[in-house]
C-alpha positions in Angstrom: -105.0 -99.9 134.3 -106.8 -102.3 136.6 -105.6 -105.3 138.6 -107.5 -108.5 138.3 -108.4 -110.4 141.4 -109.7 -114.0 141.4 -113.2 -114.1 142.9 -112.4 -111.7 145.7 -115.4 -110.7 147.9 -116.1 -107.8 150.2 -119.2 -107.6 152.4 -120.2 -104.2 153.8 -122.7 -103.4 156.6 -124.7 -100.1 156.7 -127.4 -100.0 159.5 -129.1 -96.9 158.1 -131.9 -95.9 160.5 -132.4 -92.2 159.9 -130.6 -91.0 156.8 -128.7 -91.9 153.8 -125.2 -91.2 155.1 -124.1 -94.8 155.8 -125.3 -96.3 152.6 -123.9 -93.5 150.5 -120.5 -93.8 152.2 -120.5 -97.6 151.6 -121.5 -97.2 148.0 -118.8 -94.7 147.4 -116.1 -97.1 148.8 -117.6 -100.1 146.9 -117.6 -98.2 143.6 -114.0 -97.1 144.0 -112.9 -100.7 144.8 -114.6 -102.4 141.8 -113.2 -99.6 139.6 -109.7 -100.5 140.7 -110.0 -104.3 140.8 -111.6 -106.7 138.3 -112.8 -109.9 139.8 -113.8 -108.1 143.0 -117.5 -108.3 144.1 -118.9 -106.1 146.8 -122.2 -106.8 148.6 -123.7 -104.1 150.8 -126.2 -105.0 153.6 -128.4 -102.0 154.2 -131.4 -101.0 156.2 -132.1 -97.9 154.1 -135.7 -97.9 152.9 -134.6 -96.4 149.5 -131.4 -98.5 148.9 -132.8 -99.4 145.5 -133.2 -95.8 144.4 -129.5 -95.5 143.7 -127.5 -96.7 140.7 -124.8 -99.3 141.4 -121.8 -100.3 139.3 -121.5 -103.8 137.9 -120.2 -106.2 140.7 -121.7 -104.0 143.5 -125.1 -105.1 144.8 -127.1 -104.8 148.1 -129.1 -106.9 150.4 -132.0 -105.1 152.1 -132.8 -105.9 155.8 -136.1 -104.7 157.3 -136.0 -101.0 158.1 -135.7 -99.5 161.6 -136.1 -95.8 162.1 -134.6 -93.6 164.8 -136.9 -91.3 166.6 -136.0 -87.7 167.5 -135.3 -88.8 171.1 -132.6 -91.3 169.8 -134.8 -94.4 170.4 -135.6 -96.9 167.6 -138.9 -98.4 166.2 -139.7 -100.7 163.4 -140.6 -99.1 160.1 -143.5 -101.6 159.8 -145.6 -100.3 162.7 -147.3 -103.7 163.1 -144.0 -105.5 163.8 -142.4 -105.3 167.2 -138.8 -103.9 167.2 -137.4 -107.1 168.8 -138.9 -109.2 165.9 -137.5 -106.8 163.3 -134.0 -107.0 165.0 -134.2 -110.8 165.1 -135.0 -110.9 161.3 -132.2 -108.4 160.5 -129.7 -110.4 162.6 -130.7 -113.6 160.8 -130.4 -112.1 157.3 -127.0 -110.6 158.1 -125.6 -113.9 159.4 -127.1 -115.9 156.5 -125.7 -113.4 154.0 -122.2 -113.7 155.4 -122.4 -117.6 155.4 -123.6 -117.7 151.8 -121.4 -114.9 150.4 -118.2 -116.0 152.3 -116.4 -112.6 152.2 -112.7 -112.2 152.3 -113.2 -108.8 154.0 -116.1 -107.5 156.1 -116.4 -103.7 156.5 -118.8 -102.4 159.2 -119.8 -98.8 158.9 -119.9 -96.7 162.1 -121.8 -99.1 164.5 -119.1 -101.5 165.8 -121.5 -104.2 166.9 -124.3 -103.1 164.5 -127.7 -101.8 165.5 -128.5 -103.1 169.0 -125.6 -105.6 168.6 -127.1 -107.3 165.6 -123.7 -107.9 163.9 -121.8 -109.4 166.8 -122.8 -113.0 166.0 -121.7 -112.5 162.3 -118.4 -111.0 163.5 -117.8 -114.1 165.7 -118.5 -116.4 162.7 -116.3 -114.5 160.2 -113.4 -114.0 162.6 -113.3 -117.8 163.2 -113.0 -118.4 159.4 -110.3 -115.8 159.0 -112.1 -112.9 157.3 -110.4 -109.6 157.6 -112.7 -107.4 159.8 -112.7 -103.7 159.4 -114.6 -101.0 161.3 -115.1 -97.7 159.4 -115.6 -94.5 161.4 -116.5 -91.0 160.4 -114.1 -88.2 161.2 -116.5 -87.3 164.0 -118.6 -89.8 165.9 -120.3 -87.7 168.6 -119.5 -85.6 171.7 -117.1 -87.7 173.9 -119.5 -87.8 176.9 -122.4 -89.0 174.7 -120.3 -91.6 172.9 -118.7 -92.8 176.1 -122.1 -93.3 177.8 -123.4 -95.2 174.8 -120.4 -97.4 174.4 -119.7 -98.1 178.1 -123.1 -99.7 178.5 -122.2 -102.3 175.9 -118.4 -102.6 176.4 -117.9 -101.5 172.8 -114.3 -100.5 172.9 -113.2 -103.8 174.3 -115.3 -105.6 171.6 -113.6 -103.5 168.9 -110.3 -104.7 170.3 -111.5 -108.3 170.4 -113.0 -108.5 166.9 -111.6 -106.0 164.5 -108.3 -106.2 162.6 -108.4 -102.6 161.4 -110.2 -99.4 162.3 -110.4 -96.9 159.4 -111.1 -93.3 160.2 -112.5 -91.5 157.1 -110.6 -88.3 157.7 -107.1 -86.9 158.1 -105.4 -87.2 161.6 -105.2 -83.4 162.1 -108.9 -82.7 161.4 -110.5 -84.6 164.3 -110.0 -87.8 166.3 -113.3 -89.6 166.6 -112.3 -91.2 169.9 -111.0 -88.1 171.6 -111.8 -88.0 175.3 -112.4 -91.8 175.6 -110.3 -94.3 177.4 -109.2 -96.2 174.3 -107.4 -99.5 174.7 -103.9 -99.5 173.3 -104.9 -102.4 170.9 -107.6 -100.2 169.4 -105.2 -97.3 168.9 -102.7 -99.6 167.1 -105.4 -100.7 164.7 -106.6 -97.1 163.9 -105.6 -95.7 160.5 -106.6 -92.2 159.4 -107.3 -92.8 155.7 -108.4 -89.3 154.7 -111.7 -87.8 153.5 -113.5 -89.8 150.8 -113.4 -87.8 147.6 -116.6 -87.6 145.5 -117.0 -87.2 141.8 -120.0 -86.8 139.5 -121.4 -90.2 138.7 -121.4 -91.4 135.1 -124.0 -94.1 135.9 -127.5 -93.8 134.5 -129.0 -90.6 133.2 -128.0 -87.1 134.2 -130.0 -85.2 136.9 -133.0 -83.4 135.5 -133.0 -80.9 138.4 -129.9 -78.8 137.7 -131.1 -75.3 137.1 -129.9 -73.4 133.9 -128.8 -70.4 135.9 -126.4 -69.9 138.9 -127.9 -71.3 142.0 -127.4 -71.9 145.7 -128.1 -75.5 146.8 -129.8 -76.2 150.1 -129.6 -79.8 151.2 -130.6 -81.6 154.4 -129.3 -85.1 153.5 -131.9 -87.6 154.2 -134.2 -84.8 155.5 -135.6 -86.7 158.5 -134.5 -83.8 160.7 -134.0 -81.1 158.1 -137.4 -79.3 158.2 -136.1 -76.5 160.5 -133.2 -75.7 158.2 -135.4 -75.4 155.2 -138.0 -73.4 157.1 -135.4 -71.0 158.2 -134.1 -70.5 154.6 -137.7 -69.9 153.3 -138.3 -67.4 156.2 -135.1 -65.5 155.2 -136.5 -65.1 151.7 -140.0 -64.2 153.0 -138.4 -61.5 155.3 -136.0 -60.0 152.7 -137.4 -59.2 149.3 -133.9 -58.2 148.1 -132.8 -61.8 148.4 -133.3 -63.0 144.8 -130.6 -65.6 144.2 -131.9 -68.7 142.5 -132.0 -71.4 145.2 -132.6 -75.1 144.8 -133.8 -76.8 147.9 -133.7 -80.6 148.3 -135.9 -81.7 151.1 -134.7 -85.3 151.4 -136.7 -88.5 151.1 -137.2 -89.0 154.9 -138.8 -85.6 155.6 -142.2 -86.2 157.3 -145.1 -85.6 154.8 -146.8 -82.9 156.9 -143.6 -80.8 157.2 -142.8 -81.4 153.5 -146.2 -80.1 152.3 -146.1 -77.0 154.5 -142.6 -76.1 153.2 -143.6 -76.7 149.5 -146.7 -74.4 150.0 -144.5 -71.6 151.5 -141.8 -71.9 148.9 -144.3 -71.9 146.0 -145.0 -68.2 146.7 -141.3 -67.2 146.2 -140.3 -67.1 142.5 -136.5 -67.7 143.0 -137.0 -70.9 145.1 -137.2 -74.3 143.4 -138.0 -77.2 145.8 -137.5 -81.0 145.0 -137.9 -83.9 147.3 -135.0 -86.1 146.3 -132.3 -86.6 143.7 -130.0 -89.7 143.6 -127.4 -87.6 141.8 -126.6 -85.2 144.7 -122.9 -85.0 143.5 -124.2 -83.4 140.3 -126.3 -80.9 142.1 -123.4 -79.9 144.4 -120.9 -79.8 141.5 -123.2 -77.4 139.6 -124.0 -75.1 142.5 -122.4 -71.7 143.1 -122.5 -72.4 146.9 -124.1 -74.8 149.3 -126.2 -74.5 152.5 -126.3 -77.8 154.5 -126.4 -79.4 157.9 -122.9 -80.7 157.5 -123.3 -84.5 157.6 -120.2 -86.4 156.6 -121.1 -87.1 152.9 -122.2 -83.5 152.2 -119.0 -82.2 153.8 -116.9 -84.5 151.6 -118.8 -83.2 148.5 -118.3 -79.6 149.5 -114.5 -80.2 149.8 -114.4 -82.4 146.6 -116.1 -79.8 144.4 -114.5 -76.9 146.3 -117.8 -75.0 147.0 -118.3 -72.0 149.3 -120.6 -73.4 152.1 -122.7 -72.3 155.0 -123.2 -75.1 157.5 -126.2 -75.0 160.0 -125.6 -78.2 162.0 -128.0 -80.3 163.9 -127.1 -80.2 167.6 -129.2 -83.1 169.0 -129.6 -85.9 169.7 -126.0 -86.2 168.4 -123.4 -83.4 168.3 -121.5 -84.9 165.4 -122.5 -82.2 162.8 -121.9 -79.4 165.3 -118.3 -80.6 166.1 -117.5 -81.1 162.4 -118.9 -77.6 161.5 -117.0 -75.9 164.4 -113.7 -77.5 163.3 -114.2 -76.7 159.6 -115.2 -73.1 160.5 -112.2 -72.8 162.7 -110.0 -73.9 159.8 -111.6 -71.3 157.5 -113.1 -74.0 155.2 -116.8 -73.1 155.7 -119.1 -70.5 157.4 -121.3 -71.7 160.2 -124.5 -70.5 161.9 -125.9 -72.2 165.0 -129.6 -73.3 164.6 -130.7 -70.5 167.0 -128.8 -67.9 164.8 -130.3 -69.3 161.6 -133.8 -69.0 163.1 -133.3 -65.2 162.9 -134.4 -64.4 159.3 -132.3 -61.2 159.1 -129.1 -63.0 160.2 -129.6 -65.8 157.8 -130.5 -63.5 154.9 -127.3 -61.6 155.4 -125.3 -64.9 155.5 -127.0 -66.1 152.3 -126.1 -62.8 150.5 -122.5 -63.2 151.5 -122.3 -66.8 150.6 -121.8 -66.8 146.7 -118.8 -64.5 147.1 -117.2 -66.5 149.9 -113.8 -68.0 149.1 -113.9 -71.8 148.4 -112.4 -74.2 150.9 -109.2 -74.6 148.8 -108.4 -70.9 149.7 -107.8 -72.2 153.3 -106.0 -75.3 151.9 -105.4 -77.0 155.3 -107.3 -80.3 155.7 -108.3 -80.5 152.0 -106.8 -84.0 151.8 -109.2 -86.3 150.0 -107.1 -89.4 149.6 -109.4 -91.8 151.5 -110.5 -93.9 148.5 -107.0 -94.2 147.1 -105.7 -95.2 150.5 -108.4 -97.8 151.0 -108.0 -99.3 147.6 -104.2 -99.6 148.1 -104.7 -101.3 151.5 -107.2 -103.8 150.1 -104.9 -104.6 147.2 -102.1 -105.4 149.7 -104.4 -107.7 151.7 -105.2 -109.7 148.6 -101.5 -109.7 147.7 -100.8 -111.3 151.1 -103.5 -114.0 150.5 -102.1 -114.7 147.0 -105.7 -114.6 145.7 -104.8 -112.6 142.6 -103.5 -113.8 139.3 -99.8 -113.1 139.2 -98.7 -110.3 136.9 -102.3 -110.1 135.6 -102.6 -106.4 134.8 -105.5 -105.7 132.5 -105.8 -102.6 130.4 -109.2 -100.9 130.8 
């Protein structure tokens, strides 16, 4: 059963500078909402270079803004090397504002960056707030180490601006897993607006064709997300197989679309000498690959973690530890709760230690065996909340319940 809304519109913003996480999270939420509400249209503003590589449901579309990439030191540069960063940011800001003016959303959901990349969304927030749009900030369960987040946000007065602009702050995790603003001096107004909605459950997409990369036999999946900083993890896994000939488990490695070409070719060359390794660059059906795997090795970004929980897969997390500590904090907490195994990057760099962990992995108990924090009601919670907002606005057709 679906409710029908009358020309309801939600605009989402995903800055996407380094990986796919923000766009994939926005797309997941958008698909759940249009599934539940007919007459709802969702438009995603994204800076992801490969935003068009994914399938989108009817009534979900995206607007691409010029891409900016984050360097390893945390600084940014234009994807187009001949265009200055300031020019790119000015273009992005203009497109975002113009899109909001043309689309006229009822709800605007901003993913992770409260004021957008380098403040590019603030002007649009001011405009939409004045016309009564409901403004929502969506946060991961873990943002970063408190001292790093505080330093970044204090410079730009971000917490005060969240209080000033936003009506709600959704935390995409349960309250007893992790508080993304722990250790910060959070204004009472922001705390009142915070709502822990739960992890965002994933399912195998029915859109388009099935993945052609799912092996016919049992396999371990190794994924680095976008792959921009995943070469060390993949190199460590290959080194473990090079060092230990008794490691023969079929293993599918997904490098990620943002892995630098030089590192990608070196890893492909090394892996080609090991019969049980299969390496691909990208698959837009990652849910399918995770659902089919016997176990997962990953860096533990938000989306992959939700997929590990959703499909209840034994997992080994080897988190990135810089420039952000988000993956490290999430992995430590999940490991502490018994949901996953974890190796630090310096431990994974020891081929013998990693080989031993890979051998144990297929027989590890799935996350559901340590059932705490398996709550995955985020999409249901968000959908219910959005429905209530449209009820309040009386934008829906009364008693119009439509059978699917």
